[in-house]
MIMIVEX-656269 format. One line per 4 residues: their letters; for each residue x negated, y, z negated of N, C-alpha, C. Coordinates in steps of 0.2 Angstrom, whole numbers, plus 5000, padded with zeros to 4 digits. Layout:
<rs>
A> X,Y,Z,X,Y,Z,X,Y,Z  ...
</rs>
This chain:
<rs>
MTDT> 4996,4994,5000,5000,5000,5000,4996,5006,5000  4997,5011,5004,4993,5017,5005,4994,5022,4999  4989,5026,4998,4990,5031,4993,4996,5035,4994  4997,5037,5000,5003,5041,5002,5010,5038,5000
LIAK> 5010,5032,5002,5016,5028,5001,5017,5027,4993  5012,5026,4990,5012,5025,4982,5015,5032,4979  5012,5038,4982,5014,5044,4979,5022,5045,4980  5024,5043,4986,5031,5044,4988,5036,5040,4983
CRGM> 5033,5034,4982,5037,5029,4978,5037,5032,4971  5032,5035,4968,5032,5038,4962,5037,5044,4961  5037,5048,4967,5041,5053,4967,5048,5051,4967  5050,5046,4971,5057,5043,4971,5059,5041,4964
AFVL> 5054,5037,4960,5056,5035,4954,5057,5040,4949  5053,5046,4949,5054,5051,4945,5061,5055,4946  5063,5055,4952,5070,5058,4954,5075,5054,4951  5075,5047,4952,5080,5043,4949,5080,5043,4941
LASC> 5074,5043,4938,5074,5044,4931,5077,5050,4929  5075,5056,4932,5078,5062,4930,5086,5062,4931  5088,5059,4936,5095,5059,4937,5099,5055,4932  5096,5050,4929,5099,5046,4924,5098,5050,4917
CWPP> 5093,5053,4916,5092,5056,4909,5095,5063,4908  5095,5067,4913,5097,5074,4912,5104,5075,4916  5109,5078,4913,5115,5080,4917,5113,5085,4922  5117,5086,4928,5116,5091,4933,5117,5098,4930
LVVA> 5113,5103,4932,5114,5109,4930,5120,5113,4933  5124,5115,4928,5131,5118,4930,5130,5126,4929  5131,5130,4934,5131,5137,4933,5138,5140,4933  5139,5143,4927,5146,5145,4926,5148,5151,4931
DPVT> 5154,5152,4933,5156,5157,4937,5156,5164,4933  5154,5169,4936,5154,5176,4932,5161,5178,4930  5162,5181,4924,5168,5183,4922,5170,5189,4927  5177,5189,4929,5179,5194,4934,5182,5200,4930
ITVG> 5180,5206,4932,5183,5212,4929,5188,5215,4934  5195,5215,4932,5200,5218,4936,5200,5225,4936  5199,5229,4941,5199,5236,4941,5205,5239,4945  5209,5243,4942,5214,5246,4946,5211,5252,4950
TTQS> 5214,5252,4957,5211,5257,4961,5217,5261,4965  5215,5266,4968,5220,5271,4971,5223,5267,4977  5230,5269,4978,5233,5267,4984,5232,5272,4990  5228,5277,4989,5226,5282,4994,5219,5282,4995
PSDL> 5216,5277,4998,5209,5276,4998,5205,5282,5002  5199,5284,5000,5196,5289,5004,5188,5287,5004  5184,5291,5007,5177,5289,5007,5174,5289,5000  5177,5293,4996,5174,5294,4989,5176,5287,4985
STRI> 5182,5285,4986,5185,5279,4982,5181,5273,4984  5180,5273,4991,5176,5267,4993,5169,5267,4991  5166,5272,4990,5159,5273,4988,5159,5271,4981  5164,5273,4977,5164,5272,4970,5165,5264,4968
EQQL> 5170,5261,4972,5171,5254,4972,5164,5250,4973  5160,5252,4978,5154,5249,4979,5149,5250,4973  5149,5256,4971,5144,5257,4965,5146,5253,4959  5153,5253,4958,5155,5249,4952,5154,5242,4953
AAAY> 5155,5239,4959,5154,5232,4960,5147,5230,4959  5142,5235,4961,5135,5233,4960,5133,5234,4952  5136,5239,4949,5134,5240,4942,5137,5234,4938  5143,5232,4939,5146,5226,4935,5142,5220,4937
ARLG> 5139,5219,4943,5136,5213,4945,5129,5213,4941  5126,5219,4940,5120,5219,4936,5121,5217,4929  5127,5218,4927,5129,5216,4920,5131,5209,4919  5132,5205,4925,5134,5198,4925,5141,5197,4927
FSTR> 5145,5202,4929,5152,5201,4930,5153,5202,4938  5159,5199,4940,5161,5200,4947,5167,5205,4946  5169,5208,4951,5175,5213,4951,5180,5211,4956  5186,5213,4954,5192,5212,4959,5196,5219,4958
FIAL> 5197,5222,4964,5200,5229,4964,5207,5228,4967  5212,5231,4963,5219,5230,4964,5222,5237,4965  5225,5239,4971,5228,5245,4972,5235,5245,4969  5235,5250,4965,5242,5251,4961,5243,5259,4960
PSER> 5250,5260,4959,5252,5267,4958,5248,5270,4952  5246,5276,4952,5242,5279,4947,5245,5278,4940  5252,5280,4939,5255,5279,4933,5255,5272,4930  5256,5267,4935,5256,5260,4932,5249,5258,4930
RLRL> 5244,5260,4934,5237,5259,4932,5236,5261,4925  5238,5267,4923,5237,5270,4917,5240,5266,4911  5246,5264,4913,5250,5261,4908,5247,5254,4906  5245,5250,4912,5242,5244,4911,5236,5244,4907
LTNN> 5232,5249,4909,5226,5250,4905,5226,5251,4898  5231,5256,4896,5232,5257,4889,5235,5251,4885  5238,5247,4889,5241,5241,4885,5236,5235,4886  5230,5236,4888,5225,5231,4889,5227,5225,4893
ELDA> 5231,5227,4898,5233,5222,4903,5229,5223,4910  5225,5228,4910,5220,5229,4915,5214,5231,4912  5208,5228,4915,5202,5229,4912,5199,5236,4913  5200,5239,4919,5197,5246,4920,5201,5249,4925
DLFR> 5200,5256,4926,5203,5260,4931,5197,5263,4935  5198,5263,4942,5192,5266,4946,5190,5272,4944  5194,5277,4943,5192,5284,4940,5198,5287,4938  5197,5292,4933,5201,5296,4930,5198,5303,4929
ICQL> 5202,5308,4927,5198,5314,4926,5195,5314,4919  5188,5315,4920,5184,5314,4914,5186,5318,4908  5188,5324,4908,5190,5328,4902,5197,5327,4900  5201,5323,4904,5208,5322,4902,5209,5315,4899
EQQE> 5205,5310,4899,5206,5304,4897,5203,5302,4890  5201,5307,4886,5198,5305,4880,5204,5303,4875  5207,5297,4876,5212,5295,4872,5210,5289,4868  5213,5288,4862,5211,5282,4857,5211,5275,4861
NLVT> 5216,5274,4865,5217,5268,4868,5213,5267,4875  5209,5272,4877,5205,5272,4883,5198,5273,4881  5193,5271,4885,5186,5272,4884,5183,5275,4891  5181,5281,4891,5178,5284,4897,5171,5283,4897
VPAK> 5169,5280,4903,5162,5279,4904,5158,5286,4905  5154,5288,4901,5151,5295,4902,5146,5296,4908  5148,5295,4914,5144,5296,4920,5149,5299,4925  5147,5305,4927,5151,5308,4932,5150,5305,4939
LGEL> 5156,5302,4942,5156,5299,4948,5157,5303,4954  5159,5309,4953,5161,5313,4959,5165,5319,4956  5168,5322,4961,5173,5328,4960,5179,5328,4965  5184,5329,4962,5190,5330,4966,5193,5337,4966
MLQA> 5195,5339,4972,5197,5346,4973,5205,5346,4974  5209,5348,4969,5216,5348,4969,5218,5354,4974  5222,5352,4979,5224,5357,4984,5232,5357,4984  5234,5363,4986,5242,5364,4988,5243,5364,4995
YSQS> 5247,5360,4998,5249,5359,5005,5256,5362,5006  5256,5365,5012,5263,5368,5014,5263,5368,5022  5269,5370,5024,5270,5371,5031,5268,5378,5034  5267,5383,5029,5266,5389,5031,5262,5393,5026
VETL> 5258,5398,5028,5253,5402,5024,5257,5406,5019  5263,5408,5022,5267,5413,5017,5270,5409,5011  5272,5403,5012,5274,5399,5006,5269,5398,5001  5262,5398,5003,5257,5397,4998,5255,5403,4995
TQWQ> 5258,5409,4997,5256,5415,4994,5260,5416,4987  5256,5416,4982,5258,5417,4975,5264,5411,4974  5263,5405,4976,5268,5400,4975,5269,5398,4968  5264,5399,4964,5265,5397,4957,5269,5401,4953
QNSE> 5271,5407,4956,5275,5412,4952,5282,5412,4955  5283,5408,4961,5290,5408,4964,5294,5402,4961  5299,5404,4958,5304,5399,4954,5308,5396,4959  5309,5398,4965,5313,5395,4970,5310,5389,4974
LIIV> 5304,5388,4973,5300,5382,4977,5301,5376,4974  5301,5370,4978,5301,5364,4976,5294,5361,4977  5291,5358,4972,5284,5356,4972,5284,5348,4971  5281,5345,4975,5281,5337,4975,5273,5335,4974
HIRG> 5273,5330,4970,5266,5326,4969,5267,5319,4967  5262,5315,4967,5263,5308,4965,5263,5308,4958  5268,5303,4955,5268,5302,4948,5262,5299,4945  5260,5302,4940,5254,5300,4936,5247,5304,4939
LKMA> 5248,5308,4944,5242,5312,4946,5241,5318,4941  5236,5316,4936,5235,5321,4930,5233,5328,4933  5229,5329,4938,5228,5335,4940,5234,5339,4942  5239,5336,4945,5245,5340,4947,5249,5341,4941
ELTL> 5249,5336,4936,5254,5336,4930,5252,5342,4926  5245,5344,4926,5243,5349,4922,5243,5356,4925  5245,5356,4931,5246,5362,4935,5252,5366,4934  5252,5372,4931,5258,5375,4929,5261,5379,4935
FAGS> 5268,5380,4936,5271,5384,4941,5278,5385,4939  5281,5390,4942,5288,5392,4940,5293,5388,4944  5291,5384,4949,5296,5381,4953,5298,5374,4950  5302,5370,4954,5304,5364,4952,5299,5358,4954
RVEV> 5298,5354,4949,5293,5348,4950,5297,5342,4952  5295,5339,4957,5297,5332,4959,5291,5327,4960  5292,5321,4956,5287,5316,4956,5289,5310,4960  5285,5308,4965,5286,5302,4969,5281,5297,4968
SDLQ> 5282,5291,4971,5277,5285,4970,5271,5285,4974  5271,5288,4980,5265,5288,4985,5265,5294,4989  5260,5294,4993,5259,5300,4998,5264,5299,5004  5266,5294,5006,5270,5293,5011,5277,5297,5009
QAFG> 5279,5296,5003,5285,5299,5001,5284,5307,5000  5278,5308,4997,5277,5315,4996,5276,5319,5003  5272,5317,5007,5272,5321,5014,5278,5320,5018  5282,5315,5017,5288,5314,5020,5293,5320,5018
MLLQ> 5293,5321,5011,5297,5327,5009,5295,5333,5011  5288,5334,5012,5286,5341,5014,5287,5342,5021  5286,5337,5025,5287,5337,5033,5295,5338,5034  5299,5335,5030,5306,5335,5031,5309,5342,5028
KRAD> 5305,5346,5025,5307,5352,5022,5312,5351,5016  5311,5345,5013,5314,5344,5006,5310,5346,5000  5304,5348,5002,5299,5351,4997,5295,5356,5000  5293,5361,4996,5290,5367,4999,5282,5366,4999
ILLE> 5280,5363,4993,5273,5363,4991,5271,5355,4990  5266,5353,4992,5263,5346,4990,5257,5347,4986  5256,5344,4980,5249,5344,4977,5246,5337,4977  5240,5337,4979,5236,5331,4980,5228,5333,4981
DQRS> 5224,5328,4979,5217,5329,4979,5215,5329,4987  5210,5333,4989,5209,5334,4996,5207,5328,4999  5202,5324,4996,5200,5318,5000,5206,5313,5001  5210,5312,4996,5215,5307,4997,5220,5310,5003
AIAY> 5222,5316,5002,5226,5319,5007,5224,5319,5014  5217,5320,5015,5214,5320,5022,5214,5313,5025  5213,5308,5020,5212,5301,5022,5219,5299,5024  5224,5300,5020,5231,5298,5022,5234,5301,5029
LHQA> 5233,5308,5029,5235,5311,5035,5232,5308,5042  5225,5306,5041,5222,5303,5047,5225,5296,5048  5226,5292,5043,5229,5286,5044,5236,5286,5047  5240,5291,5044,5247,5291,5047,5247,5295,5053
GLTD> 5242,5297,5056,5242,5301,5062,5246,5308,5062  5244,5311,5056,5248,5317,5055,5243,5323,5054  5237,5322,5057,5232,5327,5057,5234,5334,5061  5238,5333,5066,5241,5338,5070,5248,5341,5067
AGLV> 5249,5339,5061,5256,5341,5059,5257,5348,5057  5252,5352,5058,5252,5359,5057,5252,5362,5049  5250,5357,5045,5250,5359,5038,5244,5363,5036  5245,5368,5031,5240,5372,5029,5239,5370,5021
ATDL> 5233,5372,5019,5231,5370,5012,5227,5375,5009  5227,5376,5002,5223,5380,4998,5220,5377,4992  5214,5378,4991,5210,5375,4985,5213,5378,4978  5214,5373,4973,5216,5375,4967,5211,5375,4962
LPFA> 5209,5369,4959,5204,5368,4954,5200,5361,4956  5194,5361,4954,5190,5355,4955,5190,5351,4948  5190,5344,4949,5190,5340,4943,5185,5335,4943  5181,5334,4938,5176,5329,4938,5179,5322,4936
ICHV> 5177,5317,4939,5180,5310,4938,5175,5305,4935  5178,5301,4931,5174,5296,4928,5177,5289,4928  5173,5284,4927,5176,5277,4927,5179,5276,4920  5185,5272,4919,5188,5272,4913,5189,5264,4911
LSTQ> 5188,5262,4905,5189,5255,4902,5194,5255,4897  5197,5248,4897,5202,5247,4892,5197,5246,4885  5201,5247,4879,5197,5246,4873,5193,5240,4872  5196,5234,4875,5193,5228,4875,5186,5228,4878
LGHL> 5185,5232,4883,5178,5232,4886,5174,5238,4885  5176,5241,4879,5173,5248,4877,5165,5247,4876  5163,5241,4874,5156,5239,4873,5152,5240,4879  5155,5240,4885,5152,5240,4892,5150,5248,4894
AAPL> 5153,5252,4890,5153,5259,4892,5146,5262,4893  5142,5261,4888,5135,5263,4888,5130,5260,4893  5130,5253,4894,5126,5251,4900,5129,5253,4907  5136,5253,4907,5138,5255,4914,5136,5262,4915
AELL> 5137,5267,4910,5135,5274,4911,5128,5274,4914  5123,5270,4911,5116,5271,4913,5115,5269,4920  5119,5263,4922,5118,5261,4929,5121,5265,4934  5127,5268,4932,5131,5272,4937,5127,5279,4937
QRAQ> 5124,5281,4932,5120,5288,4932,5114,5287,4937  5111,5281,4937,5105,5280,4941,5108,5280,4949  5114,5277,4950,5117,5277,4957,5118,5284,4959  5119,5289,4955,5121,5296,4957,5115,5300,4958
D> 5109,5298,4955,5103,5301,4955,5099,5300,4962
</rs>
């Protein structure tokens, strides 16, 4: 028997012995973090989803993003029925039942949309106007005006009311509005907009995952630098 054949036989014997004495190595699947995300995706929300997926992966978690209405996301999050929310207004979500990750992910510009420049002139002082926005949009909820407030479920309903002249003003963040108008083929609808206020946004966790806030903040801050 040649030396090469002897070496092969010894190698096979070792493999057989190892398979008898040690159980196969089992690698557990990573725990999945369920993140509520916007129903009005934009370039910013897509980028944040990618950054969060990478950050959670560094911590040993996989991620699953579920598009839900803003108000429902917040309700599920406060009840610990959702692990995290893609982003909320940093300065508005300091609540006992939520944990804000202290890393600015970007900035949203709240805008007022209308079908005419005249309607936008001093619109916040005009009590005869009807103002529509998505239910749960905190930026809009905190905006004060003299007119009547109407809340709807999504941008399709909101822009539908505006274009059908059942509302005079629509409040929405600029990125989501532009993305929706492009998707719906309404970029030539003749709408005009004016900037209102910028809002910084942060990732938000349920209290059950509060211990991840610090390591996530470090990883997300590095992604912004």
